[in-house]
C-alpha positions as CSV (number, residue, x, y, z in Angstrom):
1,X,-22.9,10.5,-2.7
2,X,-21.2,10.8,-6.0
3,X,-21.3,7.9,-8.4
4,X,-18.1,6.0,-8.0
5,X,-17.6,5.0,-11.6
6,X,-18.2,8.4,-12.8
7,X,-15.8,9.9,-10.3
8,X,-13.1,7.4,-11.1
9,X,-13.6,8.2,-14.8
10,X,-13.4,11.9,-14.3
11,X,-10.1,11.6,-12.3
12,X,-8.6,9.6,-15.1
13,X,-9.3,12.3,-17.7
14,X,-6.8,15.0,-18.1
15,X,-2.9,15.3,-18.6
16,X,-1.0,12.0,-18.4
17,X,-4.1,9.8,-18.7
18,X,-2.6,7.8,-21.7
19,X,-0.8,4.5,-21.1
20,X,3.0,4.5,-21.3
21,X,4.6,2.9,-24.4
22,X,7.1,-0.1,-24.3
23,X,10.1,2.2,-25.1
24,X,9.5,4.5,-22.3
25,X,8.9,1.5,-19.9
26,X,12.3,0.1,-20.9
27,X,13.8,3.5,-20.3
28,X,12.2,4.1,-16.8
29,X,13.2,0.5,-16.0
30,X,16.9,1.2,-16.8
31,X,16.8,4.4,-14.7
32,X,15.5,2.6,-11.7
33,X,18.0,-0.2,-12.0
34,X,21.0,2.1,-12.5
35,X,19.9,4.3,-9.7
36,X,19.6,1.4,-7.4
37,X,23.0,0.1,-8.3
38,X,24.5,3.5,-7.7
39,X,22.8,3.7,-4.3
40,X,24.0,0.3,-3.4
41,X,27.6,0.9,-4.4
42,X,27.6,4.3,-2.7
43,X,26.5,2.6,0.6
44,X,29.3,0.2,0.4
45,X,31.7,2.9,-0.3
46,X,30.6,5.1,2.6
47,X,29.6,2.3,5.0
48,X,29.8,3.6,8.7
49,X,32.9,3.1,10.7
50,X,32.3,2.4,14.4
51,X,35.7,1.3,15.6
52,X,39.0,2.8,14.8
53,X,40.8,-0.5,14.7
54,X,38.6,-2.0,12.1
55,X,40.5,-0.3,9.2
56,X,37.4,1.5,7.9
57,X,38.3,4.9,9.2
58,X,40.2,6.0,6.2
59,X,38.9,9.3,4.7
60,X,36.9,8.8,1.5
61,X,36.8,11.6,-1.1
62,X,33.9,12.6,-3.2
63,X,34.8,14.8,-5.9
64,X,37.9,15.9,-4.1
65,X,35.9,16.7,-0.9
66,X,36.8,14.5,2.2
67,X,33.9,12.5,3.7
68,X,34.3,11.5,7.3
69,X,32.7,11.8,10.7
70,X,29.3,13.5,10.9
71,X,29.3,14.2,7.2
72,X,29.8,10.5,6.4
73,X,26.9,9.7,8.7
74,X,24.5,12.3,7.0
75,X,25.4,10.8,3.6
76,X,24.6,7.3,4.7
77,X,21.3,8.3,6.0
78,X,20.3,10.0,2.8
79,X,21.7,7.0,0.7
80,X,19.5,4.7,3.0
81,X,16.4,6.8,2.5
82,X,16.8,6.9,-1.1
83,X,17.4,3.1,-1.4
84,X,14.1,2.5,0.7
85,X,12.3,4.8,-1.8
86,X,13.8,2.8,-4.6
87,X,12.6,-0.5,-3.2
88,X,9.0,1.1,-3.2
89,X,9.4,2.5,-6.7
90,X,10.7,-1.0,-8.1
91,X,7.8,-2.8,-6.5
92,X,5.2,-0.3,-7.6
93,X,6.8,-0.2,-11.2
94,X,6.5,-3.9,-11.9
95,X,3.1,-4.1,-10.4
96,X,1.6,-1.4,-12.7
97,X,3.5,-2.5,-15.8
98,X,2.4,-6.1,-15.0
99,X,-1.4,-5.0,-14.8
100,X,-0.9,-2.8,-17.8
101,X,-2.1,0.2,-15.8
102,X,1.0,2.5,-16.0
103,X,0.0,6.0,-17.3
104,X,2.1,9.0,-17.8
105,X,1.0,10.9,-14.8
106,X,2.8,8.3,-12.6
107,X,6.3,8.8,-14.2
108,X,7.1,11.8,-12.1
109,X,6.7,9.9,-8.9
110,X,9.2,7.2,-10.1
111,X,11.7,9.9,-11.0
112,X,11.4,12.0,-7.9
113,X,10.9,9.2,-5.3
114,X,14.5,8.6,-4.3
115,X,14.9,12.3,-3.7
116,X,11.9,12.4,-1.6
117,X,13.2,9.3,0.4
118,X,16.6,11.0,0.9
119,X,15.0,14.1,2.2
120,X,12.6,12.2,4.6
121,X,15.4,10.2,5.9
122,X,17.5,13.2,6.6
123,X,14.6,14.9,8.3
124,X,14.0,11.9,10.7
125,X,17.8,11.8,11.4
126,X,17.8,15.4,12.4
127,X,14.8,15.0,14.7
128,X,16.2,12.1,16.5
129,X,19.8,13.2,16.5
130,X,18.9,16.6,17.9
131,X,16.2,15.3,20.3
132,X,17.7,12.3,21.9
133,X,21.5,12.7,21.8
134,X,23.8,15.4,23.2
135,X,25.2,18.0,20.8
136,X,28.7,16.9,21.9
137,X,28.1,13.3,21.2
138,X,30.4,12.0,18.4
139,X,29.2,9.6,15.7
140,X,30.9,6.6,17.4
141,X,28.7,7.3,20.4
142,X,25.5,6.9,18.3
143,X,24.0,4.2,16.2
144,X,24.7,4.8,12.6
145,X,23.1,1.6,11.7
146,X,20.0,2.4,13.6
147,X,19.8,5.8,11.8
148,X,20.3,4.0,8.4
149,X,17.6,1.5,9.1
150,X,15.1,4.3,10.3
151,X,15.9,6.4,7.2
152,X,15.3,3.2,4.9
153,X,12.1,2.5,6.5
154,X,11.0,6.2,6.1
155,X,11.9,6.0,2.4
156,X,10.1,2.8,1.9
157,X,7.0,3.9,3.6
158,X,7.1,7.6,2.8
159,X,3.4,8.2,3.2
160,X,3.1,7.0,6.8
161,X,6.4,8.7,7.5
162,X,5.1,12.0,6.4
163,X,2.0,11.5,8.5
164,X,4.2,10.7,11.5
165,X,6.2,14.0,10.9
166,X,2.9,15.8,10.8
167,X,1.9,14.4,14.2
168,X,5.2,15.6,15.6
169,X,4.9,19.0,14.1
170,X,1.3,19.4,15.4
171,X,2.4,18.4,19.0
172,X,5.4,20.7,19.0
173,X,3.6,23.8,17.3
174,X,0.2,23.3,18.9
175,X,-1.2,26.6,19.8
176,X,-1.7,27.2,23.6
177,X,-5.2,27.8,24.7
178,X,-6.0,31.2,25.7
179,X,-7.0,31.6,29.4
180,X,-10.7,32.5,30.1
181,X,-11.3,36.3,30.3
182,X,-12.7,37.2,33.7
183,X,-14.7,40.2,32.2
184,X,-16.7,37.7,30.0
185,X,-20.1,36.4,31.5
186,X,-20.0,32.8,32.5
187,X,-21.8,30.5,30.0
188,X,-25.1,29.1,31.0
189,X,-26.2,25.5,30.5
190,X,-28.2,26.5,27.5
191,X,-25.2,28.2,25.9
192,X,-22.9,25.2,26.6
193,X,-25.7,22.9,25.1
194,X,-26.1,25.1,22.1
195,X,-22.3,25.1,21.4
196,X,-22.1,21.2,21.8
197,X,-24.9,20.9,19.2
198,X,-23.1,23.2,16.8
199,X,-20.0,21.3,17.1
200,X,-21.7,18.0,16.5
201,X,-23.3,19.6,13.5
202,X,-20.0,20.8,12.1
203,X,-18.5,17.4,12.6
204,X,-21.3,15.6,10.8
205,X,-21.0,18.1,7.9
206,X,-17.1,17.4,7.8
207,X,-17.6,13.7,7.8
208,X,-20.0,14.0,4.9
209,X,-17.7,16.0,2.9
210,X,-14.9,13.6,3.5
211,X,-17.0,10.8,2.2
212,X,-17.6,12.6,-1.0
213,X,-13.9,13.2,-1.7
214,X,-11.8,10.8,-3.9
């Protein structure tokens, strides 16, 4: 096993290892606050409309482009995913600043996290919308608030969300097992035992390598 203090020290050495100064901290704090306010105001502006008699079915324009129907639902999902990521970014930011552990290498995460959350939220929406609803179903026949809640959770917990998407992809894209070739000789008990022993050895080696990784 690699010495844990030495490994941690080695990982900290490199580009971005220095602590962020107070001016940059204030600048990033302003960016996070302004971005959060922008997302909240946009969600209020494009809030889903589920009934026609509620007065919320008016067309909203974004840079002279009309936003309604399915486009409005997509926009709400992306905004909710970005908002969930901003909650995670704000909590992480004040934690690292409070512990005086914020280094330059983490600034890219705080800048890009809302865009990651919006993308993950959109991917979850496409999977659920395409897998559980009819293509002819309208927005009023679905649950826009449920989609927004799921997108916000995916943005807030982006790492578990990506792992869940990986499980879905592995399940859908798993290679089918090739059938046995009738021309091949049947495996004897010794061959089967040898194969089992080799697989156990490979698993042990893989586990040892994972323990040595950071």
